[in-house]
MOPAC internal coordinates of N, CA, C and O (Angstrom, degrees):
PM7 1SCF
backbone

  N    0.0000 0     0.00 0     0.00 0    0    0    0
  C    1.4406 1     0.00 0     0.00 0    1    0    0
  C    1.4893 1   110.51 1     0.00 0    2    1    0
  O    1.2310 1   119.75 1   138.97 1    3    2    1
  N    1.2987 1   118.07 1   -41.03 1    3    2    1
  C    1.4667 1   120.94 1   179.10 1    5    3    2
  C    1.5096 1   110.04 1   -64.75 1    6    5    3
  O    1.2310 1   120.05 1   141.65 1    7    6    5
  N    1.3374 1   117.51 1   -38.35 1    7    6    5
  C    1.4600 1   118.80 1   179.28 1    9    7    6
  C    1.4782 1   110.51 1   -63.55 1   10    9    7
  O    1.2310 1   120.54 1   138.87 1   11   10    9
  N    1.3245 1   116.56 1   -41.13 1   11   10    9
  C    1.4950 1   118.95 1  -178.97 1   13   11   10
  C    1.4914 1   111.22 1   -61.92 1   14   13   11
  O    1.2310 1   120.08 1   142.25 1   15   14   13
  N    1.3203 1   117.46 1   -37.75 1   15   14   13
  C    1.4452 1   121.52 1   177.62 1   17   15   14
  C    1.5226 1   111.79 1   -65.43 1   18   17   15
  O    1.2310 1   120.28 1   136.96 1   19   18   17
  N    1.3346 1   117.06 1   -43.04 1   19   18   17
  C    1.4859 1   120.64 1  -178.34 1   21   19   18
  C    1.5193 1   107.47 1   -68.69 1   22   21   19
  O    1.2310 1   118.75 1   140.97 1   23   22   21
  N    1.3324 1   119.99 1   -39.03 1   23   22   21
  C    1.4258 1   121.33 1  -179.82 1   25   23   22
  C    1.5176 1   111.34 1   -66.71 1   26   25   23
  O    1.2310 1   120.78 1   139.38 1   27   26   25
  N    1.3282 1   116.10 1   -40.62 1   27   26   25
  C    1.4953 1   119.97 1   175.60 1   29   27   26
  C    1.5105 1   112.71 1   -63.30 1   30   29   27
  O    1.2310 1   121.47 1   138.14 1   31   30   29
  N    1.3240 1   114.78 1   -41.86 1   31   30   29
  C    1.5099 1   119.88 1   179.65 1   33   31   30
  C    1.4845 1   111.57 1   -65.16 1   34   33   31
  O    1.2310 1   121.34 1   138.68 1   35   34   33
  N    1.3395 1   115.04 1   -41.32 1   35   34   33
  C    1.4956 1   120.19 1   178.87 1   37   35   34
  C    1.5509 1   108.65 1   -64.28 1   38   37   35
  O    1.2310 1   120.79 1   134.32 1   39   38   37
  N    1.2961 1   116.09 1   -45.68 1   39   38   37
  C    1.4694 1   119.51 1  -179.32 1   41   39   38
  C    1.5082 1   110.60 1   -63.33 1   42   41   39
  O    1.2310 1   120.05 1   141.01 1   43   42   41
  N    1.3000 1   117.50 1   -38.99 1   43   42   41
  C    1.4708 1   121.49 1  -177.38 1   45   43   42
  C    1.5490 1   108.82 1   -65.15 1   46   45   43
  O    1.2310 1   118.50 1   134.92 1   47   46   45
  N    1.2945 1   120.47 1   -45.08 1   47   46   45
  C    1.4397 1   122.80 1  -179.17 1   49   47   46
  C    1.5291 1   112.55 1   -72.83 1   50   49   47
  O    1.2310 1   121.13 1   145.68 1   51   50   49
  N    1.3229 1   115.44 1   -34.32 1   51   50   49
  C    1.4515 1   117.71 1   175.89 1   53   51   50
  C    1.5047 1   111.73 1   -66.20 1   54   53   51
  O    1.2310 1   120.96 1   149.62 1   55   54   53
  N    1.3224 1   115.77 1   -30.38 1   55   54   53
  C    1.4587 1   119.82 1  -179.38 1   57   55   54
  C    1.5301 1   109.36 1   -74.46 1   58   57   55
  O    1.2310 1   119.82 1   145.54 1   59   58   57
  N    1.3639 1   117.95 1   -34.46 1   59   58   57
  C    1.4575 1   119.92 1  -177.76 1   61   59   58
  C    1.4727 1   112.01 1   -74.13 1   62   61   59
  O    1.2310 1   119.92 1   149.20 1   63   62   61
  N    1.3080 1   117.75 1   -30.80 1   63   62   61
  C    1.4936 1   120.64 1  -176.36 1   65   63   62
  C    1.5153 1   113.91 1   -58.61 1   66   65   63
  O    1.2310 1   119.16 1   124.11 1   67   66   65
  N    1.3574 1   119.21 1   -55.89 1   67   66   65
  C    1.4867 1   117.95 1  -179.05 1   69   67   66
  C    1.5239 1   112.76 1   -74.92 1   70   69   67
  O    1.2310 1   119.79 1   152.34 1   71   70   69
  N    1.2920 1   118.02 1   -27.66 1   71   70   69
  C    1.4583 1   119.92 1  -177.80 1   73   71   70
  C    1.5094 1   112.25 1   -73.21 1   74   73   71
  O    1.2310 1   121.45 1   157.97 1   75   74   73
  N    1.3236 1   114.82 1   -22.03 1   75   74   73
  C    1.4422 1   118.70 1   179.00 1   77   75   74
  C    1.5427 1   111.87 1   -72.34 1   78   77   75
  O    1.2310 1   120.28 1   161.82 1   79   78   77
  N    1.2852 1   117.07 1   -18.18 1   79   78   77
  C    1.4642 1   122.46 1   178.84 1   81   79   78
  C    1.5182 1   107.80 1   -84.58 1   82   81   79
  O    1.2310 1   120.70 1   -94.59 1   83   82   81
  N    1.3343 1   116.27 1    85.41 1   83   82   81
  C    1.4772 1   119.77 1  -174.73 1   85   83   82
  C    1.4867 1   114.42 1   -68.54 1   86   85   83
  O    1.2310 1   120.36 1   160.35 1   87   86   85
  N    1.3647 1   116.92 1   -19.65 1   87   86   85
  C    1.4693 1   119.47 1  -178.36 1   89   87   86
  C    1.5315 1   109.01 1   -77.05 1   90   89   87
  O    1.2310 1   119.29 1   166.32 1   91   90   89
  N    1.3512 1   118.95 1   -13.68 1   91   90   89
  C    1.4559 1   119.77 1   178.25 1   93   91   90
  C    1.4744 1   108.28 1  -137.08 1   94   93   91
  O    1.2310 1   120.89 1  -116.98 1   95   94   93
  N    1.3340 1   115.89 1    63.02 1   95   94   93
  C    1.4613 1   121.40 1  -172.95 1   97   95   94
  C    1.5473 1   112.17 1   -68.68 1   98   97   95
  O    1.2310 1   120.59 1   144.53 1   99   98   97
  N    1.3472 1   116.47 1   -35.47 1   99   98   97
  C    1.4140 1   118.51 1  -176.75 1  101   99   98
  C    1.5189 1   112.84 1   -65.93 1  102  101   99
  O    1.2310 1   120.89 1   136.90 1  103  102  101
  N    1.3486 1   115.89 1   -43.10 1  103  102  101
  C    1.4660 1   120.05 1   176.48 1  105  103  102
  C    1.5401 1   109.17 1   -65.35 1  106  105  103
  O    1.2310 1   120.32 1   141.99 1  107  106  105
  N    1.3271 1   116.99 1   -38.01 1  107  106  105
  C    1.4506 1   119.58 1  -179.46 1  109  107  106
  C    1.5355 1   109.90 1   -65.03 1  110  109  107
  O    1.2310 1   120.57 1   140.39 1  111  110  109
  N    1.3049 1   116.51 1   -39.61 1  111  110  109
  C    1.4800 1   119.05 1  -178.71 1  113  111  110
  C    1.5343 1   109.77 1   -68.47 1  114  113  111
  O    1.2310 1   119.56 1   138.74 1  115  114  113
  N    1.3028 1   118.44 1   -41.26 1  115  114  113
  C    1.4832 1   118.78 1   178.47 1  117  115  114
  C    1.5209 1   111.06 1   -66.57 1  118  117  115
  O    1.2310 1   119.95 1   144.57 1  119  118  117
  N    1.3283 1   117.70 1   -35.43 1  119  118  117
  C    1.4823 1   118.43 1   176.79 1  121  119  118
  C    1.5525 1   109.23 1   -69.85 1  122  121  119
  O    1.2310 1   120.45 1   147.08 1  123  122  121
  N    1.2949 1   116.75 1   -32.92 1  123  122  121
  C    1.4763 1   119.20 1   177.45 1  125  123  122
  C    1.5478 1   110.37 1   -65.37 1  126  125  123
  O    1.2310 1   120.00 1   140.41 1  127  126  125
  N    1.3304 1   117.61 1   -39.59 1  127  126  125
  C    1.4643 1   121.25 1   179.07 1  129  127  126
  C    1.5297 1   108.33 1   -66.64 1  130  129  127
  O    1.2310 1   120.90 1   134.17 1  131  130  129
  N    1.3142 1   115.89 1   -45.83 1  131  130  129
  C    1.4848 1   120.12 1  -179.67 1  133  131  130
  C    1.4868 1   111.42 1   -60.99 1  134  133  131
  O    1.2310 1   119.97 1   135.81 1  135  134  133
  N    1.3163 1   117.66 1   -44.19 1  135  134  133
  C    1.4781 1   121.46 1  -179.63 1  137  135  134
  C    1.5099 1   111.75 1   -65.13 1  138  137  135
  O    1.2310 1   121.67 1   140.87 1  139  138  137
  N    1.3693 1   114.41 1   -39.13 1  139  138  137
  C    1.4570 1   117.79 1  -179.96 1  141  139  138
  C    1.4908 1   112.08 1   -64.64 1  142  141  139
  O    1.2310 1   119.73 1   135.87 1  143  142  141
  N    1.3416 1   118.11 1   -44.13 1  143  142  141
  C    1.4600 1   121.17 1  -179.22 1  145  143  142
  C    1.5074 1   109.99 1   -67.88 1  146  145  143
  O    1.2310 1   120.60 1   144.50 1  147  146  145
  N    1.3490 1   116.45 1   -35.50 1  147  146  145
  C    1.4538 1   119.80 1  -178.86 1  149  147  146
  C    1.5196 1   109.53 1   -68.25 1  150  149  147
  O    1.2310 1   118.87 1   133.03 1  151  150  149
  N    1.3337 1   119.76 1   -46.97 1  151  150  149
  C    1.4466 1   121.28 1  -179.86 1  153  151  150
  C    1.4978 1   113.37 1   -63.68 1  154  153  151
  O    1.2310 1   120.83 1   140.42 1  155  154  153
  N    1.3643 1   116.02 1   -39.58 1  155  154  153
  C    1.4468 1   117.69 1  -179.24 1  157  155  154
  C    1.5414 1   109.47 1   -69.40 1  158  157  155
  O    1.2310 1   119.32 1   142.15 1  159  158  157
  N    1.2905 1   118.91 1   -37.85 1  159  158  157
  C    1.5039 1   122.97 1   177.74 1  161  159  158
  C    1.5019 1   109.11 1   -63.10 1  162  161  159
  O    1.2310 1   121.29 1   133.73 1  163  162  161
  N    1.3410 1   115.14 1   -46.27 1  163  162  161
  C    1.4402 1   121.36 1  -178.57 1  165  163  162
  C    1.5188 1   113.32 1   -60.62 1  166  165  163
  O    1.2310 1   121.75 1   138.01 1  167  166  165
  N    1.3716 1   114.25 1   -41.99 1  167  166  165
  C    1.4649 1   120.55 1  -179.42 1  169  167  166
  C    1.5104 1   110.00 1   -69.47 1  170  169  167
  O    1.2310 1   119.57 1   140.50 1  171  170  169
  N    1.3414 1   118.44 1   -39.50 1  171  170  169
  C    1.4836 1   121.33 1   178.74 1  173  171  170
  C    1.5525 1   110.13 1   -61.06 1  174  173  171
  O    1.2310 1   121.22 1   137.98 1  175  174  173
  N    1.3280 1   115.27 1   -42.02 1  175  174  173
  C    1.4914 1   117.93 1  -179.56 1  177  175  174
  C    1.5442 1   111.82 1   -63.33 1  178  177  175
  O    1.2310 1   120.21 1   137.75 1  179  178  177
  N    1.3264 1   117.20 1   -42.25 1  179  178  177
  C    1.4619 1   119.29 1  -178.62 1  181  179  178
  C    1.4966 1   113.68 1   -75.01 1  182  181  179
  O    1.2310 1   120.42 1   157.98 1  183  182  181
  N    1.3105 1   116.81 1   -22.02 1  183  182  181
  C    1.4636 1   118.90 1   175.80 1  185  183  182
  C    1.4701 1   112.08 1   -72.96 1  186  185  183
  O    1.2310 1   120.10 1   180.00 1  187  186  185

């Protein structure tokens, strides 16, 4: 349960970092998608 919370919190802040750069929203969005798929894949492996 604790790991799920840490993973969600990391994913949440990783998503905010690129999206906050409004001058480069497209790159931020693609990084958000990549980070999301990476974190979900990593969590599934450890589960």
